[in-house]
C-alpha positions as CSV (number, residue, x, y, z in Angstrom):
1,M,-3.5,-18.4,-34.8
2,T,-4.7,-16.4,-32.0
3,A,-3.3,-17.3,-28.7
4,P,-5.5,-18.6,-25.9
5,V,-6.9,-16.2,-23.5
6,R,-4.9,-16.4,-20.2
7,I,-7.2,-16.4,-17.2
8,A,-5.7,-15.5,-13.9
9,T,-7.1,-17.3,-10.8
10,R,-6.2,-18.2,-7.3
11,A,-5.3,-21.9,-6.8
12,S,-8.0,-22.9,-4.3
13,E,-10.5,-25.6,-5.5
14,L,-13.4,-23.1,-5.4
15,A,-11.4,-20.4,-7.2
16,L,-10.5,-22.8,-9.9
17,R,-14.1,-24.0,-10.4
18,Q,-15.2,-20.4,-10.8
19,A,-12.4,-19.7,-13.3
20,R,-13.4,-22.8,-15.3
21,M,-17.0,-21.5,-15.5
22,V,-15.5,-18.4,-17.2
23,Q,-13.2,-20.7,-19.4
24,A,-16.2,-23.0,-20.4
25,A,-18.3,-19.8,-21.4
26,L,-15.5,-18.6,-23.5
27,E,-14.9,-22.0,-25.2
28,A,-18.6,-22.2,-25.9
29,Q,-18.0,-19.1,-28.1
30,G,-15.1,-20.9,-29.8
31,T,-12.3,-19.2,-27.8
32,D,-9.5,-21.1,-26.5
33,S,-8.3,-20.2,-22.9
34,E,-5.8,-21.4,-20.2
35,L,-5.7,-21.0,-16.5
36,V,-2.9,-19.2,-14.8
37,T,-2.8,-19.8,-11.0
38,F,-1.5,-17.6,-8.3
39,K,-0.9,-17.8,-4.5
40,T,-1.5,-14.4,-3.0
41,V,-0.3,-12.9,0.2
42,G,-3.4,-13.9,1.9
43,D,-3.2,-17.4,0.8
44,K,0.4,-17.7,2.3
45,K,-0.1,-16.1,5.6
46,L,-2.6,-18.4,7.1
47,D,-1.1,-18.2,10.6
48,E,-1.5,-14.4,10.7
49,A,-4.6,-12.2,11.2
50,L,-5.2,-10.4,7.9
51,S,-6.0,-7.2,9.9
52,A,-2.5,-7.4,11.2
53,I,-1.2,-7.5,7.6
54,G,-2.8,-4.3,6.8
55,A,-3.1,-4.1,3.1
56,K,-6.1,-4.2,0.7
57,G,-6.5,-6.7,-2.1
58,L,-4.8,-9.4,0.0
59,F,-6.3,-12.1,-2.2
60,T,-6.4,-10.1,-5.5
61,K,-3.1,-8.0,-5.9
62,E,-0.9,-10.6,-7.4
63,L,-3.6,-11.3,-10.1
64,E,-4.2,-7.6,-10.8
65,D,-0.4,-7.0,-11.0
66,A,-0.1,-9.7,-13.6
67,L,-3.1,-8.3,-15.5
68,A,-1.7,-4.8,-15.4
69,A,1.8,-6.1,-16.6
70,G,0.1,-7.9,-19.7
71,K,1.1,-11.5,-18.4
72,V,-2.5,-12.4,-18.2
73,D,-5.7,-11.3,-20.2
74,C,-8.3,-11.3,-17.6
75,C,-8.7,-12.3,-13.8
76,V,-11.6,-14.1,-12.3
77,H,-12.5,-13.1,-8.7
78,S,-15.3,-13.7,-6.0
79,L,-16.6,-10.2,-6.2
80,K,-17.0,-10.1,-2.4
81,D,-13.2,-10.4,-2.1
82,L,-12.5,-7.6,-4.5
83,P,-11.9,-4.1,-3.0
84,T,-14.4,-1.4,-4.3
85,D,-11.4,0.9,-5.5
86,M,-10.0,-0.7,-8.8
87,P,-6.3,-0.1,-9.8
88,A,-5.8,2.3,-12.7
89,G,-6.3,0.8,-16.0
90,L,-8.3,-2.1,-14.8
91,A,-12.1,-2.6,-14.8
92,L,-14.7,-5.1,-14.1
93,V,-15.7,-6.2,-17.6
94,A,-18.3,-8.9,-16.8
95,M,-20.4,-10.3,-13.9
96,L,-21.7,-13.9,-14.2
97,Q,-25.3,-14.6,-13.2
98,R,-25.4,-14.5,-9.4
99,E,-25.5,-17.8,-7.4
100,D,-27.6,-17.7,-4.2
101,P,-26.0,-15.0,-2.2
102,R,-27.1,-16.1,1.3
103,D,-24.9,-17.5,4.0
104,V,-25.6,-20.9,5.4
105,L,-25.1,-22.9,8.5
106,V,-23.2,-26.2,8.4
107,V,-23.5,-28.4,11.7
108,N,-21.4,-31.3,13.0
109,D,-23.7,-34.4,12.7
110,R,-23.3,-35.2,16.4
111,V,-24.8,-31.8,17.4
112,G,-28.0,-32.5,15.4
113,A,-29.2,-28.9,15.2
114,E,-31.0,-27.6,12.0
115,S,-30.9,-23.9,12.6
116,L,-29.0,-21.4,14.5
117,D,-31.6,-21.2,17.2
118,E,-31.5,-24.9,17.8
119,L,-27.6,-24.9,18.4
120,P,-26.9,-25.7,22.2
121,R,-25.7,-22.9,24.5
122,G,-21.9,-22.5,24.3
123,S,-21.6,-24.1,20.8
124,R,-18.4,-23.4,19.1
125,V,-19.2,-21.7,15.7
126,G,-16.4,-21.2,13.3
127,T,-16.0,-18.1,10.9
128,S,-13.2,-15.7,10.0
129,S,-15.8,-13.0,9.0
130,L,-16.3,-10.0,11.2
131,R,-19.7,-9.5,9.6
132,R,-20.7,-13.1,10.4
133,R,-19.3,-12.8,13.9
134,A,-21.3,-9.7,14.6
135,Q,-24.5,-11.2,13.3
136,L,-23.9,-14.4,15.2
137,L,-23.3,-12.7,18.6
138,H,-26.2,-10.2,18.0
139,R,-28.5,-13.2,17.6
140,R,-27.0,-15.7,20.1
141,A,-24.6,-13.9,22.6
142,D,-24.3,-17.4,24.3
143,L,-22.3,-18.8,21.4
144,E,-18.5,-19.1,21.3
145,I,-17.2,-17.7,18.0
146,V,-14.0,-19.4,16.8
147,E,-11.5,-18.4,14.2
148,L,-12.0,-20.7,11.2
149,R,-9.2,-20.7,8.5
150,G,-8.7,-22.4,5.3
151,N,-10.6,-23.1,2.1
152,V,-14.1,-24.6,2.0
153,P,-13.0,-28.2,2.2
154,T,-10.6,-27.5,5.1
155,R,-13.4,-25.7,6.9
156,L,-16.0,-28.6,6.4
157,R,-13.4,-31.0,7.7
158,K,-13.0,-29.0,10.9
159,V,-16.6,-29.2,11.4
160,D,-16.6,-32.9,10.7
161,E,-13.8,-33.4,13.3
162,G,-15.5,-31.4,16.0
163,Q,-12.9,-28.6,16.1
164,V,-16.1,-26.6,15.9
165,H,-19.8,-27.5,16.5
166,A,-20.8,-25.5,13.4
167,A,-19.7,-23.1,10.8
168,I,-21.2,-20.2,8.7
169,L,-20.1,-20.3,5.0
170,A,-21.3,-18.8,1.6
171,G,-24.0,-21.1,0.1
172,A,-22.7,-20.1,-3.3
173,G,-19.3,-21.7,-2.6
174,L,-20.9,-24.9,-1.3
175,K,-23.1,-25.2,-4.5
176,R,-20.3,-24.6,-6.8
177,L,-18.3,-27.3,-5.1
178,E,-21.3,-29.7,-5.4
179,A,-21.3,-29.8,-1.6
180,E,-25.0,-28.4,-1.2
181,Q,-25.9,-31.5,0.8
182,R,-23.8,-30.2,3.6
183,I,-26.0,-27.1,4.3
184,D,-28.1,-27.5,7.3
185,A,-30.0,-24.2,7.2
186,W,-30.0,-21.1,4.8
187,L,-29.8,-17.8,6.6
188,D,-32.5,-15.6,5.1
189,A,-32.3,-11.9,4.3
190,P,-32.9,-9.4,5.5
191,A,-32.7,-11.0,9.0
192,W,-29.3,-12.1,8.0
193,L,-27.2,-10.2,5.4
194,P,-24.4,-11.5,3.2
195,A,-21.3,-9.6,2.1
196,A,-21.8,-7.0,-0.7
197,G,-21.6,-8.8,-4.1
198,Q,-21.7,-12.2,-2.4
199,G,-22.4,-15.0,-5.0
200,V,-21.1,-13.0,-8.0
201,I,-18.1,-14.1,-10.0
202,A,-16.5,-11.1,-11.5
203,V,-14.1,-10.9,-14.5
204,Q,-11.5,-8.1,-14.5
205,A,-9.6,-6.9,-17.6
206,R,-7.5,-3.9,-18.8
207,T,-9.5,-0.9,-19.8
208,D,-7.7,-0.7,-23.3
209,D,-8.3,-4.2,-24.2
210,A,-11.1,-4.2,-26.6
211,R,-10.8,-7.8,-27.5
212,M,-11.4,-9.0,-24.0
213,A,-14.4,-6.6,-23.7
214,E,-15.9,-8.1,-26.7
215,L,-15.2,-11.7,-25.7
216,L,-16.7,-11.3,-22.2
217,A,-19.8,-9.2,-23.2
218,P,-21.9,-12.4,-23.8
219,I,-21.4,-13.8,-20.4
220,H,-22.2,-10.6,-18.5
221,H,-25.4,-10.8,-16.6
222,A,-26.9,-7.3,-16.3
223,P,-29.3,-7.9,-13.2
224,S,-26.6,-9.5,-11.2
225,A,-24.2,-6.7,-12.0
226,F,-27.0,-4.0,-11.1
227,A,-27.5,-5.5,-7.7
228,A,-23.7,-5.9,-7.1
229,H,-23.1,-2.2,-8.1
230,A,-25.8,-1.1,-5.6
231,E,-24.4,-3.0,-2.8
232,R,-20.7,-2.1,-3.6
233,A,-21.7,1.6,-3.9
234,L,-23.0,1.5,-0.4
235,L,-19.8,-0.4,0.8
236,A,-17.7,2.2,-0.9
237,A,-19.6,5.1,0.5
238,L,-19.2,3.8,4.0
239,D,-15.6,3.2,3.2
240,G,-16.0,-0.4,4.2
241,G,-14.0,-3.6,3.4
242,C,-12.8,-6.6,5.0
243,Q,-11.9,-4.9,8.3
244,V,-15.5,-3.9,9.2
245,P,-18.8,-5.7,9.8
246,I,-21.0,-4.5,7.0
247,G,-23.8,-6.5,5.2
248,A,-25.6,-5.6,2.0
249,L,-28.1,-7.3,-0.3
250,L,-30.5,-6.1,-3.0
251,V,-33.6,-8.1,-2.9
252,G,-35.9,-8.1,-6.0
253,E,-35.6,-6.4,-9.4
254,G,-36.9,-3.2,-11.0
255,P,-38.2,-0.1,-9.1
256,D,-39.6,-2.2,-6.3
257,A,-36.4,-3.7,-5.4
258,V,-35.0,-3.0,-1.8
259,L,-31.6,-2.5,-0.8
260,H,-30.9,-3.8,2.7
261,A,-27.7,-3.1,4.7
262,L,-26.4,-3.4,8.2
263,V,-23.4,-2.0,10.1
264,S,-22.4,-3.4,13.5
265,D,-19.8,-3.3,16.2
266,L,-17.5,-6.3,16.5
267,H,-19.6,-8.0,19.3
268,G,-23.2,-7.5,17.6
269,K,-24.3,-5.3,20.6
270,R,-24.9,-2.1,18.5
271,M,-26.2,-2.7,15.0
272,I,-27.6,-0.3,12.5
273,R,-30.1,-1.7,9.9
274,E,-31.6,0.3,7.2
275,S,-33.2,-0.4,3.9
276,L,-34.4,1.6,0.7
277,V,-36.7,1.1,-2.1
278,L,-34.8,1.9,-5.3
279,G,-37.5,3.5,-7.4
280,A,-36.0,5.1,-10.3
281,Q,-32.5,5.5,-8.8
282,S,-29.4,4.1,-10.6
283,A,-27.5,1.4,-8.5
284,S,-24.8,3.5,-7.4
285,A,-27.2,6.3,-6.5
286,A,-29.2,3.9,-4.4
287,G,-26.1,2.6,-2.7
288,M,-25.0,6.1,-1.9
289,A,-28.3,7.2,-0.6
290,L,-28.7,4.3,1.7
291,A,-25.1,4.8,3.1
292,A,-26.0,8.6,3.7
293,I,-29.1,7.4,5.7
294,M,-27.0,5.1,7.7
295,R,-24.3,7.7,8.5
296,G,-27.1,10.0,9.7
297,K,-27.9,7.2,12.2
298,G,-24.3,6.9,13.4
299,A,-22.8,4.6,11.1
300,A,-19.7,6.7,10.4
301,E,-19.0,6.7,14.3
302,L,-19.6,3.1,14.8
303,L,-17.3,2.1,11.9
304,A,-14.6,4.4,13.3
305,S,-14.7,2.6,16.6
306,V,-14.8,-0.7,14.9
307,R,-11.5,0.1,12.9
308,E,-9.7,1.0,16.2
309,S,-10.4,-2.3,17.7
310,S,-10.6,-4.7,14.5
311,A,-6.8,-5.4,14.6
312,K,-7.4,-7.5,17.8
313,I,-9.7,-9.9,16.0
314,P,-8.6,-12.0,12.8
315,S,-10.1,-10.7,9.8
316,P,-12.1,-12.6,7.1
317,Q,-10.5,-15.0,4.7
318,P,-11.9,-15.9,1.3
319,E,-13.3,-19.3,0.8
């Protein structure tokens, strides 16, 4: 009898729901599986700025170590949390069909606003993302940006309790948690850009595991993977990550698709925005080409200054 596929996942409610989507897809093919949960460094150090911890893969390393050691057969990640440089011997084998990649605004009922522009001056808006912080301040310098920690239910509770007047979250997470009714406004691209790969669930396996590659092939969604590869190629070419405010989104499909990106300082005062029509380019070529255009506009210097000062502001935490 074949042993069940061991699926590594973080233990948050959202992470478990995402892992169960992969589990259900495997079981629909007649493959038994079981979830193996992990608490990562980033999950444990909730009282410490992630930029101060100073390591990549704060929410993925424990899962990847178990995968490399053969203790699990695959890992399920929110792609936006996964560093662009992959550990040796591991690869992204499948990406599920992308959920809506946009960010959303959730507002305390007593505030009554239905958009960012309607928030009263001085409103406290919660986020732990440098990218979201920069875009908020660029659009509304009168807002007070408040560090918002915890998983999605915790963040929603803090909005309800009035610890913040509003919060910015990933719409995909709220939809997967069946909390879409909490969304007061969708933040549309390209005016507002999400994290590279946002809304994509990625499954990682060992490069020498032919069985897992075969089992996961039917759940791989090529258009979602193409978009994610373009966005992550840009991120990698800019040497980006959780410590810098970079947004990226591929809009559309085929040669007319447009890759949008932004790089900002921490306060949204200087923001570089560019876009590129894909044409016949590959996903990785498009991402690298747009990154080169942005470097020509000063993105490298801007990001260098951000890295020098980002340790002073708490870094993003997955949902």
